[in-house]
C-alpha positions, 0 to 999 in steps of 0.5 A: 504527449503520452505514448505509454499505457495510462496508469490508473491507480485504483484506491479503496476510498474512505469517508475520512478525507485524509485518505483521498488527500494521501492518495492524491499526494502519492499520485503527485509524487508518481507523476513527478517521477515519471512525467512521460506517463499519464497517471489517473486516480479512481476509487472503489467506494466513498470518493470520486472519481470512481474507477468505473467513471475514469475508465469510461472517460478514458475510453471516450477520449480515445485511450486504448491501453490502460494499466490498472494498479490496485493501491493495496499492500496485499492481495486480498478480496479487493485485488481478487474480486472487487477490482477485477469486477470493475475492469470486466465492466470497463468499455470494451475498446479498452485494453486493460492489464491489472498490475500486481499489488504493491507488497511485498517489496524490499522497498516497502521495508525501506519505507517502513524504516523511513517512517520509524526514523522520522518518528525518532528511532535511530539505526543505533536503536535497532537492536534494542527496539521491538517493532509491531508491524501493524496492518489493517487485517484481512479475512484472506489467509494468504494476506495474513500469511504475507504479513507474517512473512514480512515480519519474519524477514524484517526481524533479520535486518537487526531489530530486537524483534518484529511482531505482526498485528492486525486492526481487524479480522485477525489477531493479535491486535496492536496493543497485544503485540506491544505487550508481547514485545515488552515481555520479551525484554525489548528496551523500546517498542515501536509501532510501524503501520503497514498501511498506505493512508489514514482512516478508520483502521489506521486510527485503531492501530494508533489507539493500540499503540498507546503503550508503545514508545514510538508510533510511526506515520502511515506509509503515504507518499513515501518515495519508496512507495512511489517507486514500487508503484512504478515498478508494478506499472512497468511489469504490467505494461510489458505484455501490452508493449509486446502485443503492440509490437513495441 
C-alpha cells in the first residue's frame, strides 16, 4: 500500500497526558492529509512507543526507508543531539534521513494567528494589540535567536508590538513581556504560546499570561502545523528518492 519512505514523527514526550494526546491528534491530521504516506509516532522520553522501539519494529517488518522528523519548533539540543543519537542506534538495515525541525515557517505564523483569532482577537484588533510570543526556552543561543527573529518578523504584519518570552532557560518571562507591552501603550495584550502541546512549560506560560487580555491555545493539531510537517517530510525524502533512482 505504501511506496514512500515511512514518516516517523519523533516527539519529546511528557508526564502530562495532554502532551501525547495532542501529538496523536496532530499525527491523525497528517495521515488524513496524506493517506499515501505511512506515519508512525515515537517518543524520546516518558511515553510509549519509544522512537527506538518504533525503528526496531519497522526494521523487523522489512521497512527500509524512513524519514525521521523531530516534532520540534527550534533546532536546539534535542534536534542536535538526542534524536541523532537515537538514529545512530537504529537497526543498520534502515536508511534514515532526519528532517528539519518545523520552525521557522510562515505557516507557523499563520497557525499562531489562527489560535489568537480563536481566542477572541480579530484582524481589526491587530494594530492596537501587543503580542507576547511565548516559547518554552532553551540554553541554545541559536534557538533563542530564532525566536527573537520570528518576533521581529511577526511585528511587521501589523501588530502593535511583538515581544519574545521564554518559560525557562532564558529571559524575559511571559509576565515581564506582558508588562513591557502595557508600558508601551498597547491597548490589548495577547499571549501566543509558540509550543506544540500542553505540559509543564506551557502551563508556566499560561500562569505568566495572567495579566494579559487574551491567552491563545497551543499550536497543537492546527492544519498549518500539519502542512509544515509534510513539507519537511517531502524535503527530506527527495535525496532518498534520488538514491533509489525514483
